[in-house]
All heavy atoms as a GROMACS GRO file, in nm:
protein
  535
    1MET      N    1  -1.998   2.735  -4.367
    1MET     CA    2  -1.997   2.759  -4.228
    1MET      C    3  -1.858   2.774  -4.178
    1MET      O    4  -1.769   2.689  -4.219
    1MET     CB    5  -2.069   2.642  -4.158
    1MET     CG    6  -2.054   2.650  -4.009
    1MET     SD    7  -2.143   2.513  -3.935
    1MET     CE    8  -2.114   2.532  -3.773
    2ILE      N    9  -1.826   2.889  -4.114
    2ILE     CA   10  -1.689   2.912  -4.066
    2ILE      C   11  -1.683   2.874  -3.927
    2ILE      O   12  -1.755   2.926  -3.843
    2ILE     CB   13  -1.657   3.051  -4.094
    2ILE    CG1   14  -1.659   3.074  -4.250
    2ILE    CG2   15  -1.515   3.083  -4.034
    2ILE    CD1   16  -1.637   3.226  -4.276
    3ASP      N   17  -1.587   2.804  -3.880
    3ASP     CA   18  -1.579   2.753  -3.735
    3ASP      C   19  -1.452   2.832  -3.676
    3ASP      O   20  -1.355   2.863  -3.748
    3ASP     CB   21  -1.548   2.604  -3.738
    3ASP     CG   22  -1.676   2.527  -3.769
    3ASP    OD1   23  -1.782   2.559  -3.720
    3ASP    OD2   24  -1.672   2.440  -3.851
    4THR      N   25  -1.462   2.854  -3.553
    4THR     CA   26  -1.344   2.934  -3.487
    4THR      C   27  -1.237   2.827  -3.469
    4THR      O   28  -1.248   2.717  -3.452
    4THR     CB   29  -1.392   2.986  -3.358
    4THR    OG1   30  -1.431   2.879  -3.273
    4THR    CG2   31  -1.508   3.091  -3.382
    5LEU      N   32  -1.118   2.888  -3.463
    5LEU     CA   33  -0.994   2.811  -3.443
    5LEU      C   34  -0.980   2.787  -3.283
    5LEU      O   35  -0.971   2.884  -3.206
    5LEU     CB   36  -0.882   2.892  -3.493
    5LEU     CG   37  -0.740   2.832  -3.484
    5LEU    CD1   38  -0.732   2.711  -3.576
    5LEU    CD2   39  -0.629   2.928  -3.530
    6PRO      N   40  -0.974   2.652  -3.258
    6PRO     CA   41  -0.952   2.632  -3.108
    6PRO      C   42  -0.809   2.686  -3.055
    6PRO      O   43  -0.732   2.699  -3.134
    6PRO     CB   44  -0.952   2.478  -3.101
    6PRO     CG   45  -1.013   2.430  -3.231
    6PRO     CD   46  -0.993   2.539  -3.326
    7MET      N   47  -0.810   2.716  -2.926
    7MET     CA   48  -0.698   2.772  -2.876
    7MET      C   49  -0.575   2.686  -2.875
    7MET      O   50  -0.464   2.737  -2.917
    7MET     CB   51  -0.713   2.811  -2.719
    7MET     CG   52  -0.617   2.869  -2.662
    7MET     SD   53  -0.563   3.040  -2.720
    7MET     CE   54  -0.698   3.127  -2.678
    8GLN      N   55  -0.602   2.560  -2.878
    8GLN     CA   56  -0.471   2.466  -2.881
    8GLN      C   57  -0.416   2.467  -3.019
    8GLN      O   58  -0.302   2.472  -3.037
    8GLN     CB   59  -0.529   2.323  -2.848
    8GLN     CG   60  -0.560   2.304  -2.698
    8GLN     CD   61  -0.712   2.325  -2.683
    8GLN    OE1   62  -0.770   2.384  -2.768
    8GLN    NE2   63  -0.759   2.307  -2.564
    9SER      N   64  -0.510   2.473  -3.122
    9SER     CA   65  -0.451   2.484  -3.254
    9SER      C   66  -0.402   2.611  -3.277
    9SER      O   67  -0.287   2.613  -3.361
    9SER     CB   68  -0.576   2.456  -3.355
    9SER     OG   69  -0.620   2.326  -3.340
   10ALA      N   70  -0.447   2.722  -3.237
   10ALA     CA   71  -0.385   2.843  -3.251
   10ALA      C   72  -0.240   2.872  -3.192
   10ALA      O   73  -0.154   2.911  -3.254
   10ALA     CB   74  -0.479   2.957  -3.198
   11ILE      N   75  -0.237   2.798  -3.077
   11ILE     CA   76  -0.087   2.792  -3.018
   11ILE      C   77  -0.003   2.710  -3.101
   11ILE      O   78   0.117   2.746  -3.117
   11ILE     CB   79  -0.116   2.757  -2.869
   11ILE    CG1   80  -0.192   2.843  -2.771
   11ILE    CG2   81   0.031   2.716  -2.813
   11ILE    CD1   82  -0.223   2.788  -2.641
   12MET      N   83  -0.055   2.606  -3.146
   12MET     CA   84   0.038   2.517  -3.228
   12MET      C   85   0.081   2.590  -3.353
   12MET      O   86   0.199   2.577  -3.401
   12MET     CB   87  -0.028   2.379  -3.259
   12MET     CG   88  -0.029   2.286  -3.142
   12MET     SD   89  -0.130   2.127  -3.173
   12MET     CE   90  -0.014   2.058  -3.291
   13PHE      N   91  -0.006   2.654  -3.422
   13PHE     CA   92   0.018   2.743  -3.524
   13PHE      C   93   0.120   2.847  -3.503
   13PHE      O   94   0.215   2.870  -3.578
   13PHE     CB   95  -0.113   2.801  -3.597
   13PHE     CG   96  -0.175   2.711  -3.685
   13PHE    CD1   97  -0.313   2.678  -3.662
   13PHE    CD2   98  -0.124   2.647  -3.796
   13PHE    CE1   99  -0.385   2.592  -3.751
   13PHE    CE2  100  -0.199   2.559  -3.882
   13PHE     CZ  101  -0.328   2.534  -3.852
   14ALA      N  102   0.115   2.914  -3.383
   14ALA     CA  103   0.196   3.026  -3.353
   14ALA      C  104   0.339   2.956  -3.328
   14ALA      O  105   0.444   3.022  -3.376
   14ALA     CB  106   0.153   3.095  -3.224
   15VAL      N  107   0.346   2.843  -3.270
   15VAL     CA  108   0.481   2.790  -3.239
   15VAL      C  109   0.530   2.740  -3.375
   15VAL      O  110   0.661   2.758  -3.383
   15VAL     CB  111   0.473   2.673  -3.141
   15VAL    CG1  112   0.603   2.602  -3.127
   15VAL    CG2  113   0.422   2.729  -2.998
   16ALA      N  114   0.460   2.691  -3.454
   16ALA     CA  115   0.506   2.638  -3.577
   16ALA      C  116   0.561   2.757  -3.667
   16ALA      O  117   0.660   2.743  -3.732
   16ALA     CB  118   0.391   2.569  -3.670
   17ALA      N  119   0.495   2.879  -3.656
   17ALA     CA  120   0.545   2.991  -3.732
   17ALA      C  121   0.684   3.041  -3.676
   17ALA      O  122   0.769   3.075  -3.751
   17ALA     CB  123   0.441   3.115  -3.726
   18VAL      N  124   0.686   3.037  -3.538
   18VAL     CA  125   0.825   3.064  -3.485
   18VAL      C  126   0.939   2.974  -3.525
   18VAL      O  127   1.049   3.016  -3.568
   18VAL     CB  128   0.811   3.073  -3.333
   18VAL    CG1  129   0.950   3.093  -3.265
   18VAL    CG2  130   0.719   3.183  -3.289
   19PHE      N  131   0.905   2.846  -3.524
   19PHE     CA  132   1.013   2.755  -3.571
   19PHE      C  133   1.041   2.781  -3.711
   19PHE      O  134   1.172   2.775  -3.750
   19PHE     CB  135   0.959   2.613  -3.548
   19PHE     CG  136   0.972   2.552  -3.423
   19PHE    CD1  137   1.021   2.626  -3.318
   19PHE    CD2  138   0.928   2.420  -3.391
   19PHE    CE1  139   1.041   2.574  -3.183
   19PHE    CE2  140   0.930   2.364  -3.261
   19PHE     CZ  141   0.994   2.442  -3.151
   20ALA      N  142   0.954   2.793  -3.800
   20ALA     CA  143   0.980   2.813  -3.944
   20ALA      C  144   1.055   2.939  -3.971
   20ALA      O  145   1.154   2.937  -4.048
   20ALA     CB  146   0.840   2.815  -4.016
   21CYS      N  147   1.021   3.050  -3.901
   21CYS     CA  148   1.094   3.170  -3.912
   21CYS      C  149   1.238   3.174  -3.865
   21CYS      O  150   1.332   3.218  -3.920
   21CYS     CB  151   1.019   3.286  -3.847
   21CYS     SG  152   0.866   3.330  -3.904
   22VAL      N  153   1.261   3.107  -3.735
   22VAL     CA  154   1.393   3.084  -3.703
   22VAL      C  155   1.468   2.990  -3.786
   22VAL      O  156   1.594   3.030  -3.830
   22VAL     CB  157   1.387   3.025  -3.557
   22VAL    CG1  158   1.534   2.968  -3.516
   22VAL    CG2  159   1.335   3.119  -3.456
   23GLY      N  160   1.419   2.889  -3.839
   23GLY     CA  161   1.487   2.800  -3.944
   23GLY      C  162   1.526   2.872  -4.078
   23GLY      O  163   1.631   2.856  -4.108
   24ALA      N  164   1.419   2.945  -4.130
   24ALA     CA  165   1.447   3.025  -4.241
   24ALA      C  166   1.555   3.124  -4.222
   24ALA      O  167   1.633   3.149  -4.303
   24ALA     CB  168   1.320   3.088  -4.294
   25TRP      N  169   1.557   3.194  -4.118
   25TRP     CA  170   1.662   3.292  -4.076
   25TRP      C  171   1.794   3.232  -4.072
   25TRP      O  172   1.890   3.290  -4.134
   25TRP     CB  173   1.622   3.372  -3.944
   25TRP     CG  174   1.728   3.475  -3.922
   25TRP    CD1  175   1.738   3.605  -3.971
   25TRP    CD2  176   1.834   3.455  -3.826
   25TRP    NE1  177   1.838   3.662  -3.909
   25TRP    CE2  178   1.905   3.586  -3.830
   25TRP    CE3  179   1.885   3.356  -3.740
   25TRP    CZ2  180   2.022   3.599  -3.745
   25TRP    CZ3  181   1.998   3.376  -3.672
   25TRP    CH2  182   2.068   3.502  -3.669
   26LEU      N  183   1.804   3.120  -4.001
   26LEU     CA  184   1.940   3.057  -3.996
   26LEU      C  185   1.985   3.008  -4.141
   26LEU      O  186   2.107   3.023  -4.166
   26LEU     CB  187   1.923   2.934  -3.906
   26LEU     CG  188   1.918   2.952  -3.763
   26LEU    CD1  189   1.882   2.827  -3.688
   26LEU    CD2  190   2.048   3.027  -3.712
   27LEU      N  191   1.898   2.957  -4.218
   27LEU     CA  192   1.931   2.918  -4.360
   27LEU      C  193   1.971   3.037  -4.442
   27LEU      O  194   2.061   3.033  -4.521
   27LEU     CB  195   1.831   2.843  -4.422
   27LEU     CG  196   1.813   2.700  -4.361
   27LEU    CD1  197   1.682   2.629  -4.423
   27LEU    CD2  198   1.927   2.610  -4.366
   28ILE      N  199   1.909   3.145  -4.429
   28ILE     CA  200   1.947   3.262  -4.503
   28ILE      C  201   2.072   3.323  -4.463
   28ILE      O  202   2.156   3.377  -4.537
   28ILE     CB  203   1.830   3.378  -4.478
   28ILE    CG1  204   1.703   3.338  -4.560
   28ILE    CG2  205   1.881   3.514  -4.530
   28ILE    CD1  206   1.591   3.415  -4.523
   29GLN      N  207   2.115   3.308  -4.330
   29GLN     CA  208   2.231   3.347  -4.280
   29GLN      C  209   2.352   3.258  -4.342
   29GLN      O  210   2.459   3.329  -4.354
   29GLN     CB  211   2.253   3.334  -4.121
   29GLN     CG  212   2.162   3.419  -4.050
   29GLN     CD  213   2.186   3.566  -4.077
   29GLN    OE1  214   2.309   3.611  -4.065
   29GLN    NE2  215   2.095   3.644  -4.120
   30LEU      N  216   2.330   3.166  -4.414
   30LEU     CA  217   2.436   3.094  -4.487
   30LEU      C  218   2.480   3.153  -4.611
   30LEU      O  219   2.582   3.110  -4.670
   30LEU     CB  220   2.386   2.942  -4.511
   30LEU     CG  221   2.370   2.860  -4.394
   30LEU    CD1  222   2.309   2.720  -4.433
   30LEU    CD2  223   2.497   2.820  -4.316
   31ARG      N  224   2.421   3.260  -4.657
   31ARG     CA  225   2.460   3.330  -4.776
   31ARG      C  226   2.587   3.420  -4.745
   31ARG      O  227   2.658   3.451  -4.837
   31ARG     CB  228   2.355   3.431  -4.825
   31ARG     CG  229   2.220   3.349  -4.872
   31ARG     CD  230   2.120   3.441  -4.936
   31ARG     NE  231   2.089   3.553  -4.835
   31ARG     CZ  232   2.029   3.661  -4.868
   31ARG    NH1  233   1.972   3.666  -4.989
   31ARG    NH2  234   2.001   3.759  -4.790
   32HIS      N  235   2.608   3.444  -4.621
   32HIS     CA  236   2.725   3.520  -4.570
   32HIS      C  237   2.839   3.437  -4.544
   32HIS      O  238   2.822   3.314  -4.500
   32HIS     CB  239   2.695   3.613  -4.464
   32HIS     CG  240   2.576   3.697  -4.478
   32HIS    ND1  241   2.572   3.803  -4.582
   32HIS    CD2  242   2.455   3.699  -4.430
   32HIS    CE1  243   2.452   3.855  -4.576
   32HIS    NE2  244   2.384   3.796  -4.483
   33PRO      N  245   2.958   3.470  -4.562
   33PRO     CA  246   3.079   3.378  -4.525
   33PRO      C  247   3.076   3.343  -4.376
   33PRO      O  248   3.063   3.440  -4.295
   33PRO     CB  249   3.182   3.454  -4.556
   33PRO     CG  250   3.156   3.568  -4.659
   33PRO     CD  251   3.008   3.584  -4.631
   34GLN      N  252   3.086   3.226  -4.356
   34GLN     CA  253   3.097   3.168  -4.218
   34GLN      C  254   3.200   3.081  -4.199
   34GLN      O  255   3.247   3.008  -4.286
   34GLN     CB  256   2.954   3.112  -4.174
   34GLN     CG  257   2.834   3.185  -4.213
   34GLN     CD  258   2.787   3.276  -4.104
   34GLN    OE1  259   2.846   3.272  -3.985
   34GLN    NE2  260   2.710   3.378  -4.128
   35GLY      N  261   3.238   3.040  -4.074
   35GLY     CA  262   3.333   2.938  -4.047
   35GLY      C  263   3.276   2.811  -4.067
   35GLY      O  264   3.152   2.798  -4.070
   36PRO      N  265   3.346   2.688  -4.080
   36PRO     CA  266   3.286   2.579  -4.098
   36PRO      C  267   3.193   2.518  -3.999
   36PRO      O  268   3.101   2.455  -4.023
   36PRO     CB  269   3.400   2.477  -4.130
   36PRO     CG  270   3.528   2.548  -4.064
   36PRO     CD  271   3.489   2.705  -4.075
   37ALA      N  272   3.229   2.549  -3.874
   37ALA     CA  273   3.145   2.501  -3.759
   37ALA      C  274   3.012   2.564  -3.761
   37ALA      O  275   2.910   2.506  -3.739
   37ALA     CB  276   3.212   2.529  -3.622
   38ARG      N  277   3.016   2.691  -3.782
   38ARG     CA  278   2.886   2.774  -3.778
   38ARG      C  279   2.812   2.733  -3.898
   38ARG      O  280   2.683   2.726  -3.898
   38ARG     CB  281   2.918   2.932  -3.787
   38ARG     CG  282   2.805   3.014  -3.776
   38ARG     CD  283   2.828   3.152  -3.758
   38ARG     NE  284   2.872   3.172  -3.626
   38ARG     CZ  285   2.890   3.288  -3.574
   38ARG    NH1  286   2.878   3.399  -3.645
   38ARG    NH2  287   2.931   3.295  -3.447
   39VAL      N  288   2.875   2.713  -4.019
   39VAL     CA  289   2.784   2.660  -4.137
   39VAL      C  290   2.717   2.526  -4.111
   39VAL      O  291   2.607   2.509  -4.127
   39VAL     CB  292   2.883   2.635  -4.259
   39VAL    CG1  293   2.812   2.564  -4.361
   39VAL    CG2  294   2.931   2.776  -4.306
   40TYR      N  295   2.796   2.445  -4.043
   40TYR     CA  296   2.738   2.307  -3.997
   40TYR      C  297   2.619   2.322  -3.912
   40TYR      O  298   2.504   2.268  -3.922
   40TYR     CB  299   2.850   2.215  -3.947
   40TYR     CG  300   2.788   2.087  -3.886
   40TYR    CD1  301   2.753   1.987  -3.981
   40TYR    CD2  302   2.765   2.065  -3.750
   40TYR    CE1  303   2.712   1.864  -3.923
   40TYR    CE2  304   2.728   1.943  -3.708
   40TYR     CZ  305   2.688   1.838  -3.798
   40TYR     OH  306   2.634   1.721  -3.755
   41VAL      N  307   2.633   2.411  -3.800
   41VAL     CA  308   2.529   2.426  -3.704
   41VAL      C  309   2.404   2.496  -3.766
   41VAL      O  310   2.291   2.458  -3.742
   41VAL     CB  311   2.594   2.500  -3.570
   41VAL    CG1  312   2.475   2.540  -3.488
   41VAL    CG2  313   2.688   2.414  -3.508
   42TYR      N  314   2.426   2.599  -3.840
   42TYR     CA  315   2.323   2.678  -3.896
   42TYR      C  316   2.243   2.590  -3.996
   42TYR      O  317   2.127   2.596  -4.004
   42TYR     CB  318   2.383   2.806  -3.971
   42TYR     CG  319   2.403   2.917  -3.885
   42TYR    CD1  320   2.426   2.907  -3.742
   42TYR    CD2  321   2.404   3.041  -3.942
   42TYR    CE1  322   2.455   3.020  -3.665
   42TYR    CE2  323   2.430   3.157  -3.858
   42TYR     CZ  324   2.453   3.145  -3.727
   42TYR     OH  325   2.482   3.259  -3.638
   43ARG      N  326   2.317   2.503  -4.074
   43ARG     CA  327   2.242   2.415  -4.170
   43ARG      C  328   2.161   2.314  -4.095
   43ARG      O  329   2.046   2.294  -4.122
   43ARG     CB  330   2.346   2.359  -4.249
   43ARG     CG  331   2.292   2.267  -4.372
   43ARG     CD  332   2.392   2.204  -4.458
   43ARG     NE  333   2.474   2.298  -4.512
   43ARG     CZ  334   2.597   2.274  -4.547
   43ARG    NH1  335   2.655   2.167  -4.516
   43ARG    NH2  336   2.673   2.373  -4.601
   44MET      N  337   2.220   2.242  -3.998
   44MET     CA  338   2.152   2.139  -3.929
   44MET      C  339   2.028   2.192  -3.852
   44MET      O  340   1.920   2.146  -3.858
   44MET     CB  341   2.248   2.073  -3.836
   44MET     CG  342   2.356   1.990  -3.911
   44MET     SD  343   2.279   1.860  -4.010
   44MET     CE  344   2.216   1.742  -3.891
   45VAL      N  345   2.056   2.303  -3.763
   45VAL     CA  346   1.944   2.359  -3.686
   45VAL      C  347   1.842   2.422  -3.771
   45VAL      O  348   1.721   2.409  -3.746
   45VAL     CB  349   2.001   2.449  -3.578
   45VAL    CG1  350   1.889   2.519  -3.499
   45VAL    CG2  351   2.092   2.375  -3.483
   46GLY      N  352   1.889   2.494  -3.880
   46GLY     CA  353   1.785   2.561  -3.969
   46GLY      C  354   1.700   2.466  -4.034
   46GLY      O  355   1.577   2.474  -4.050
   47ILE      N  356   1.754   2.353  -4.090
   47ILE     CA  357   1.674   2.258  -4.151
   47ILE      C  358   1.576   2.178  -4.050
   47ILE      O  359   1.454   2.158  -4.072
   47ILE     CB  360   1.761   2.152  -4.231
   47ILE    CG1  361   1.832   2.217  -4.347
   47ILE    CG2  362   1.677   2.036  -4.270
   47ILE    CD1  363   1.929   2.124  -4.417
   48MET      N  364   1.623   2.157  -3.943
   48MET     CA  365   1.547   2.079  -3.842
   48MET      C  366   1.428   2.185  -3.792
   48MET      O  367   1.314   2.135  -3.763
   48MET     CB  368   1.629   2.035  -3.714
   48MET     CG  369   1.723   1.921  -3.747
   48MET     SD  370   1.844   1.884  -3.631
   48MET     CE  371   1.748   1.858  -3.492
   49ALA      N  372   1.463   2.303  -3.761
   49ALA     CA  373   1.350   2.394  -3.716
   49ALA      C  374   1.256   2.418  -3.827
   49ALA      O  375   1.132   2.433  -3.807
   49ALA     CB  376   1.417   2.537  -3.676
   50LEU      N  377   1.303   2.440  -3.946
   50LEU     CA  378   1.208   2.463  -4.062
   50LEU      C  379   1.122   2.333  -4.086
   50LEU      O  380   0.990   2.359  -4.093
   50LEU     CB  381   1.285   2.486  -4.196
   50LEU     CG  382   1.209   2.539  -4.308
   50LEU    CD1  383   1.133   2.677  -4.269
   50LEU    CD2  384   1.296   2.572  -4.431
   51SER      N  385   1.160   2.212  -4.084
   51SER     CA  386   1.088   2.095  -4.099
   51SER      C  387   1.003   2.064  -3.975
   51SER      O  388   0.883   2.027  -3.981
   51SER     CB  389   1.187   1.975  -4.130
   51SER     OG  390   1.262   1.937  -4.016
   52GLY      N  391   1.057   2.110  -3.865
   52GLY     CA  392   0.972   2.098  -3.733
   52GLY      C  393   0.849   2.196  -3.729
   52GLY      O  394   0.740   2.154  -3.690
   53GLY      N  395   0.879   2.312  -3.787
   53GLY     CA  396   0.759   2.417  -3.805
   53GLY      C  397   0.660   2.354  -3.905
   53GLY      O  398   0.523   2.368  -3.882
   54ALA      N  399   0.703   2.304  -4.014
   54ALA     CA  400   0.620   2.233  -4.112
   54ALA      C  401   0.525   2.123  -4.047
   54ALA      O  402   0.403   2.117  -4.072
   54ALA     CB  403   0.685   2.208  -4.235
   55VAL      N  404   0.587   2.033  -3.980
   55VAL     CA  405   0.518   1.915  -3.926
   55VAL      C  406   0.432   1.972  -3.810
   55VAL      O  407   0.316   1.907  -3.815
   55VAL     CB  408   0.625   1.816  -3.861
   55VAL    CG1  409   0.557   1.715  -3.786
   55VAL    CG2  410   0.699   1.753  -3.983
   56LEU      N  411   0.457   2.062  -3.728
   56LEU     CA  412   0.373   2.114  -3.626
   56LEU      C  413   0.250   2.185  -3.692
   56LEU      O  414   0.142   2.176  -3.633
   56LEU     CB  415   0.441   2.202  -3.535
   56LEU     CG  416   0.392   2.247  -3.417
   56LEU    CD1  417   0.348   2.130  -3.317
   56LEU    CD2  418   0.482   2.343  -3.330
   57ALA      N  419   0.279   2.256  -3.798
   57ALA     CA  420   0.157   2.324  -3.862
   57ALA      C  421   0.062   2.224  -3.927
   57ALA      O  422  -0.053   2.235  -3.915
   57ALA     CB  423   0.214   2.404  -3.975
   58MET      N  424   0.129   2.112  -3.980
   58MET     CA  425   0.039   2.006  -4.029
   58MET      C  426  -0.045   1.940  -3.927
   58MET      O  427  -0.166   1.901  -3.943
   58MET     CB  428   0.114   1.910  -4.114
   58MET     CG  429   0.160   1.965  -4.237
   58MET     SD  430   0.245   1.825  -4.343
   58MET     CE  431   0.406   1.830  -4.268
   59SER      N  432   0.024   1.924  -3.812
   59SER     CA  433  -0.047   1.868  -3.701
   59SER      C  434  -0.150   1.947  -3.635
   59SER      O  435  -0.260   1.905  -3.600
   59SER     CB  436   0.050   1.826  -3.578
   59SER     OG  437   0.148   1.726  -3.628
   60ALA      N  438  -0.130   2.086  -3.635
   60ALA     CA  439  -0.226   2.183  -3.595
   60ALA      C  440  -0.348   2.185  -3.678
   60ALA      O  441  -0.458   2.189  -3.635
   60ALA     CB  442  -0.167   2.319  -3.574
   61TRP      N  443  -0.324   2.183  -3.806
   61TRP     CA  444  -0.435   2.182  -3.906
   61TRP      C  445  -0.511   2.039  -3.895
   61TRP      O  446  -0.631   2.058  -3.889
   61TRP     CB  447  -0.363   2.182  -4.043
   61TRP     CG  448  -0.469   2.174  -4.155
   61TRP    CD1  449  -0.552   2.284  -4.196
   61TRP    CD2  450  -0.509   2.082  -4.230
   61TRP    NE1  451  -0.646   2.247  -4.294
   61TRP    CE2  452  -0.616   2.118  -4.324
   61TRP    CE3  453  -0.471   1.933  -4.241
   61TRP    CZ2  454  -0.672   2.036  -4.413
   61TRP    CZ3  455  -0.534   1.863  -4.342
   61TRP    CH2  456  -0.639   1.904  -4.418
   62ALA      N  457  -0.443   1.931  -3.867
   62ALA     CA  458  -0.522   1.805  -3.851
   62ALA      C  459  -0.605   1.814  -3.724
   62ALA      O  460  -0.716   1.773  -3.721
   62ALA     CB  461  -0.418   1.690  -3.851
   63MET      N  462  -0.537   1.854  -3.612
   63MET     CA  463  -0.615   1.876  -3.491
   63MET      C  464  -0.742   1.977  -3.498
   63MET      O  465  -0.836   1.934  -3.457
   63MET     CB  466  -0.523   1.917  -3.366
   63MET     CG  467  -0.575   1.919  -3.235
   63MET     SD  468  -0.464   1.951  -3.108
   63MET     CE  469  -0.448   2.117  -3.123
   64TRP      N  470  -0.722   2.085  -3.576
   64TRP     CA  471  -0.827   2.169  -3.601
   64TRP      C  472  -0.936   2.103  -3.677
   64TRP      O  473  -1.060   2.117  -3.640
   64TRP     CB  474  -0.781   2.295  -3.668
   64TRP     CG  475  -0.881   2.402  -3.698
   64TRP    CD1  476  -1.000   2.424  -3.640
   64TRP    CD2  477  -0.871   2.496  -3.805
   64TRP    NE1  478  -1.053   2.529  -3.704
   64TRP    CE2  479  -0.979   2.576  -3.797
   64TRP    CE3  480  -0.776   2.520  -3.908
   64TRP    CZ2  481  -1.014   2.672  -3.897
   64TRP    CZ3  482  -0.798   2.624  -4.003
   64TRP    CH2  483  -0.909   2.694  -3.994
   65ASN      N  484  -0.906   2.023  -3.786
   65ASN     CA  485  -1.014   1.964  -3.862
   65ASN      C  486  -1.085   1.850  -3.772
   65ASN      O  487  -1.208   1.823  -3.800
   65ASN     CB  488  -0.941   1.894  -3.981
   65ASN     CG  489  -0.927   2.005  -4.089
   65ASN    OD1  490  -1.002   2.101  -4.095
   65ASN    ND2  491  -0.836   1.987  -4.180
   66TRP      N  492  -1.014   1.781  -3.688
   66TRP     CA  493  -1.067   1.675  -3.610
   66TRP      C  494  -1.158   1.728  -3.508
   66TRP      O  495  -1.245   1.671  -3.466
   66TRP     CB  496  -0.958   1.583  -3.538
   66TRP     CG  497  -0.878   1.516  -3.646
   66TRP    CD1  498  -0.922   1.469  -3.770
   66TRP    CD2  499  -0.748   1.465  -3.627
   66TRP    NE1  500  -0.829   1.396  -3.828
   66TRP    CE2  501  -0.717   1.383  -3.732
   66TRP    CE3  502  -0.668   1.458  -3.521
   66TRP    CZ2  503  -0.600   1.324  -3.762
   66TRP    CZ3  504  -0.535   1.400  -3.535
   66TRP    CH2  505  -0.497   1.332  -3.652
   67SER      N  506  -1.146   1.855  -3.471
   67SER     CA  507  -1.233   1.907  -3.371
   67SER      C  508  -1.347   1.974  -3.425
   67SER      O  509  -1.441   2.006  -3.352
   67SER     CB  510  -1.137   2.029  -3.293
   67SER     OG  511  -1.125   2.136  -3.374
   68LEU      N  512  -1.365   1.987  -3.549
   68LEU     CA  513  -1.487   2.038  -3.614
   68LEU      C  514  -1.600   1.918  -3.600
   68LEU      O  515  -1.572   1.808  -3.618
   68LEU     CB  516  -1.470   2.057  -3.761
   68LEU     CG  517  -1.357   2.179  -3.790
   68LEU    CD1  518  -1.353   2.188  -3.940
   68LEU    CD2  519  -1.403   2.304  -3.726
   69GLU      N  520  -1.716   1.960  -3.575
   69GLU     CA  521  -1.834   1.871  -3.574
   69GLU      C  522  -1.882   1.855  -3.722
   69GLU      O  523  -1.886   1.932  -3.802
   69GLU     CB  524  -1.939   1.940  -3.490
   69GLU     CG  525  -1.903   1.961  -3.352
   69GLU     CD  526  -2.025   2.008  -3.266
   69GLU    OE1  527  -2.148   1.988  -3.314
   69GLU    OE2  528  -1.994   2.068  -3.172
   70PRO      N  529  -1.912   1.723  -3.746
   70PRO     CA  530  -1.959   1.683  -3.871
   70PRO      C  531  -2.088   1.752  -3.915
   70PRO      O  532  -2.168   1.789  -3.835
   70PRO     CB  533  -1.974   1.530  -3.861
   70PRO     CG  534  -1.968   1.491  -3.719
   70PRO     CD  535  -1.910   1.613  -3.655
   0.00000   0.00000   0.00000
């Protein structure tokens, strides 16, 4: 049986994807030479955004599973 994705979970998945993409983009930018301040900021914000996206995706998945009827 395939259940539909609730709107709240879909929104959470979309926001998680945006966070993960932004975090990955920032970390990929570290391959190019940057100043020390930019390296620090890109590394910190990139890791935080990537991990925030992962945690939000796990929360959306859990909320989706909890909303299913047994």
